N, C-alpha and C positions, 0 to 999 in steps of 0.2 A: 636888293643887293646889285651894286654896280658891276660893270664889265671888269673894271680893274681889280676890284676885290675878288671876283671869281678867278681872274687869271693868277691873282697872288695866291689864293688857296690851292689852285691847281699846280703852281710852281712849288708850294710848301710840299704837297703831297708826293710830287715826283721826287723831290730832294730827300724826303723822309724814306720813300720806296728805294732809292738808290744807296742810303745809308744802311738800310736793312739788308739789301742784296749784298753789298760788300762784307757785312758781318757774316751772312750766310755762307759766302764762299769759304771762309775761314774755318768751318767745321770740316770740310773736305780736306783743307790744308792740315787740320789738327789730326784726324783719324786715319788718313791714308797711310801714314808713316807706319801704324800697326800692321796693316795689310801687307805692305811691302817688306819692311825690315823683320818684323816678327814672324808673322804667319808664312810669307813666301820664302824667306831667306834663312834666318837663323834658327828659330825654334825647332823646326822639324829635325833636323840633323843633331841638333845639341840635346833636345830631350830624348831622341833616340839613343844618343850615347850614354846619357845618364841612365836610362832604363837597361841598357846593356851591361852597365857596370853593376846594376843591383840584380841582374838575372841569375838564376841557378845554372849548374853546369850544362844543362840541355838548352840554355838561351831563353828560358821563360821567367817572367815576373808574375806575381799573383795579387793583382789589386782585388780586395775584397774576397779573396780565397780562389779566385777564377784564374786558371792558367792562360796566360797570354804571351805570344812571342813578343820580345822586347822591340822588335822591328815593327810590330803592328800597332803598338801602344799609341804612337801619335796619330795615326789615321783613325783609331776608334775614339780618341778624344775629340778630334774634329767633327766626327759623326755626331757624337753625343752632344756637343755644343750646338749644332744645328738643330738637333731635336728639342733641346731646351729653348732655342730661339723661337721655333715654331709655336711653343706653348706661350711664350711671353709677348711675342709681337702682336698678336690681335688683342690682348689684354691692354697693352700699353697704347695701342691705336684707339682703343674703345674709350679709354679714360681721357686721352688728349681730345677726341671729338666730342665728348659728352660734356667736358668742362671748358674747352678751348685753352687750358694751361699745358701747353707743350713744353714750355721753357723748363719748369721744374723737372718734368720728366726726362727731357733730353739731358739736363744737368745730372740727374741721378744715374742715367744709363752711361753716360760719358764718363763721370768720374768713378763709377764702379770698374769699368773697363780699364780705365787709365790706372787705377790703383792696383788691379790685378796684374796689369802688365809690368808696372814698375816693381811689384813683388817678384817677378822672374829673376831679379837680381840675386835672390836667395837660392835659385836652383843649381845646387852643386852636390857632389858626393852621389849619394843614393836616393836623393829627394824626388824621385820620378813621380810619386803620387802627388806631391805639392805641385809640380809642374803641370801635370795633367789637370789637376783642379783648377789652377790659375788660367790655363789655356781655356777650358770649358767656360768659365766666368767671362773672361776677356772677349771671346769669339762670340758668345751669345750677346754681351753688351753691346758690341759694335753693331750687330745686327738689328737689335732694338732701337738703338740711338739712330741708324740711318732711316729707319721707318718714320721716325719723329722728325728728323731732319728734312727728308724728302716731303713731308706733308706740309711744310711751311712754303714750298715753292708756289703753289696757287695763290697763297695769300700775299707774297711779296713781288709777284711778276704777273702782269696782264698776259692774255693769251699770245699777243704779237711779240713779247719779250722772253716768253718762257724758254724757248729753244737756246736763245743766246746765254741766258742766265744759267740754264742747267749746263751748257757746254763750258761755261767759264768755271764753274764749280769743279767739274770733272777735269780741267785743266790745271786748276789749283792743286788737286789731289795728287795728280802725276808729277807735278813740279816739286812738290814737298817730298814725295816718295824718292824721287831721283836725287834731291838735294841731300837728304839725310843719308841715303845709301853711300854717296860719295864720301861723307864724313866716316860712316861706318867702315868703308873700305880703307880709308887712311889709317883709322885707329886699329883695325884688325891686322893689316898687313905690318903695321909698324909697332906692334904691341910691345916687342923687346925695347924698343926705344923709350917707351913711356913706362918701363918698369912692371909690365903687366904679363901675366901668363895667357895663353890663347883662350882658356876658359873665362877668365877674368874680363877679358875684352868682349867675349860674346855677351857675357852677362850685363856689362855696361851698355852695350848696343840694344839689348832687349830693354833694359831698365829706362834708358834715354827716350826710348819710343813712347813709353807710358808718360814720362815727364813732359815731353813735346805734346802729346795728346791733351794732357791736363792743362797746360799752360795756354795753348793757343784756343781751347774750348771757351776760355773768358771772352774771346771777342765777340763770337756770336750770342753768348749769354748776355753781353751787354747791348748789344745792337738790335737783336730781334725783340719783337714785342708780342705779348699774347693778345688773341681777341677773344675775351671771354664770351660764354654763351649760356643763355638759360638752358635748364634741362629740356623743356619742351621744344626749343628750337634745334636740338642736337639729334642729328639722324642716328639710326641704329648702325653700329659699326662693330667692329671686331669679329668674332666667330659668327655672331648672328648675320652681320652684313656679308661676310664672305660666303656663308652658306646661301644667302639670298641671291647673291651675285651668280654663284655656280648653278643655282636652280634656273635663273633667268638664261644663262649660257646654254642650257638644254634646248632652248628655243632657237639658238645660233650654233647648231653642232659642228660647223665648219670652223668657226672661231674657237670652240673649245678643242677641236682636233689639233689646231696649230698650237694651242697653248700646251697640250700634252707632249707634241713633238719638241717644243722648246724646253720643256721641263726635264725631257730625257737627254737631249743633247747638252744642255746647259749644265746638267750634274756632271757630265763628263769633262766639260771645259774647267769648271771650278775645282775638280778633283785633280786635274793636271797641274793646275796653278798651285795647288797647296801641297802636292806630294813631289813635284819635280826636284826640289832640293834634296829632299831624303833619298831619292833615286841617284842623283848626281853624287852625293857624298858617299852613300852606303854601297851602292852597286858599282859605281864607276871609278870610285876612289878619288874624286875630285876635290881640290881644297876649297876652303870657305870663301877665299878671295876670288876664285875661278866662278863660284856660285853667285856672288855679289855682282861681278861684272856682267855675267849673263842676265841677271834680272834687271840690271841697268839698261842693258840692250833691248830688252822686252819692252821696258817702260817707254824707251824712245820710239821704238819700231811700231808700238801699238797705235800711237797717233798717226804716223805715216800709213800704216795698214788701213786704219779706219778711212782715211781720205781716198787712199787707191782703190779700196773695195766699193767705197761710194761712187766713184768714177765708173767702175765696172758695173755696178747696178744699174746706173743710168743707161748703159749700152745694152746689157743683158738681162736686166730685171733682177730685184732684189732676191726673189726666191731662188733663181739660178745661182745667184752669186753666193747665197748662204749654203746652198747644197754643195757648191764647189768647194767652201771652206771646210766643210764636214769631212769631204774626201782628203782635203789637206790635212786636217787633224789626224785622221786614220793613218795616213802614209807617215806622218811624223812621229805617231807612236810606234808604228812597225819599224821605222828606222832606228828609234830610241832603243827597241828591243835588242837590235843586232849591234848596237854601238859598243865597241871595245872598250874594256876598262882603262882608265888613264889617257882618254881621248879628248882633251879640252877643245880641240879645233872642231870635232864632230859635235860636241855638246853645244858649242857656240852656234853652229849651223842650225841645229834643232831649235835653239832659242830664238833665232831670227826668223825661223819658220813660225814658231808660236806667236812672236810678236806682230808679225804681218797679218795673221788671221785673227788675233784675239780681239782687238778693238772693233774690227768690222764685222765679225760674225755676231757680236752682241748688239752693236749700234744697228744694223740692218734687221736683226730679229725684232727690236723695239718698233723700228719704223714700220715694218710689215704688220705688226700687231695693231698698231694704231690705226691702220686703214680697215681693220675688221671689227673695230669698236663701234656699236651703235651710237648715233649722236645724241648727246645729253647723257651718256652713261660713262664718259671718259674716267671719271675719278673711281668709281666702283670697279670697272673692269681692270684698270691699271693696278688697283689694290691687289686683285687676285694674280694679275702678272708679277707684281713684286714679291708676293708670297711665294710664287714658283721660282722666282729669281734668286731671293735670298734665303727662303725657309725650306726648300725641298732638296737642297744639294747635300744629302747625307748618305744617300744610297752608294755614291761613287767612293767616298772614302771608307765605307763599311766594306765594299766589294775588294777595294785595295788591301785593306787590313786582313780580311778573311783569306784572300789568295795568299798573301804572304804568310798568313797563320798556317795554311795547309801545306804550302809548297816550300816555304823557306827561300823564296826567290823574289827578289824585288823585279826582275825581268818577266816573270809571269805575272807579277801584280800589275805593272804598267801596261802590259799588253791586254789584260782583262778589260781595261777601260775602252778598248776599241767597241765593246758591245753598245755602249752609249752612243756613240757616233754612227754606228751602223743602223741601230734601231731608230734613232732620231732622224737619219737620212731618209729611211723608208717612210716613216710616219710623215715628214715634212713632204716629201715628194708625193704623197697621196692627197695632200690638201689642195683641191682646186681654189686657187688663191683669188682668181678673178671672180668666181661665183661667191666666195666667201665674203668679199668686199661688198658685192651687189646685195647679198642677202642681209648685211648689217645695214643696208640703207645709204651707203656712202657711194660717191661717184668713182668709177674704175679708171685709174690712171692708164694712159697709153702704154706705158712700160711698167711691169710689176713683176 
């Protein structure tokens, strides 16, 4: 084969890889709208109001005959959805790795979630059980779809391109979330001009996120391609592989200690993100348009915060910077507890604080963990990391819901989340990061 033929084949492979990468970005563009518009902004306050309208005189609803405070219902549903995702993610991952047929599984998860999200248009009156069921299905579906989506990255990007490709996908997601939130803000604030009630405007915003998710999922499904495998060539994955990886981690106890610390404080982070709108609307009495604008601010500042904390990490080390961010999270929750009702300026200040530490605390945690992974075991160790990132964040919503269930106070519920940041801080501070990196067989950076 001549040199020219080899070059032509190389150029064709590079062009095909770029085409797949561009298609891959669009799944973040498709599904991130669910996370921002539905889960973070609209569904929590709206589902809570529907549950409250269906509550008895003592403020309780009775799903499956169990008395639940109406204000705790959304948090419990989020927690239940994550438990369901924990069951489904390893099963979907095992099927994808065994056959190589990721695309049909991605399509099934994406369109199940998109259909459930679109169905939220029917959420009105006293239909809180319908809303809870659709939330559980949609939230579990997006988690499963993201496992399948992320598993394409090693196939479509060589190691030297992976960071850039991953970052572009992340940026696509934030861009889509911000764009749709602007449209939602216009529709919600001017709903009278469109001849809509406030509830109808919210239901259109919820359903449109599902339609957006389904429509733009067509792009990655057209451009990504499956790499079929023979059963003999497929490694053991799913629960069996996860268990084997955790057993292997016992030989790297410091890496496991870091993963435990991350699991704890990331649970707090994810709970603040999902419950902040409920706190703002129910406890502080803030309008939906104020909440939308605050989330938009978080979206923008998260990018700036990630870059800023990256610079701090280069100067002070990643571990110290993450520890500092956990202090900032704790102080933010403390300030939120004392924030007076009807104080949008204070809420915007807290949203700014969250935005500045959100992107950086998660980005630096991922980079810290990457240093503690033994060479040649990146994929299996990061599968455990992804499970802790996406599959274990159920304790926070459960604690939030239980605290409100017992006390009837969202202030007590939000301050209860401090325990995740306090315990996470102690666990992370006890990890000798430099020794953990050395024990993993990796060179220790000058500044870490």
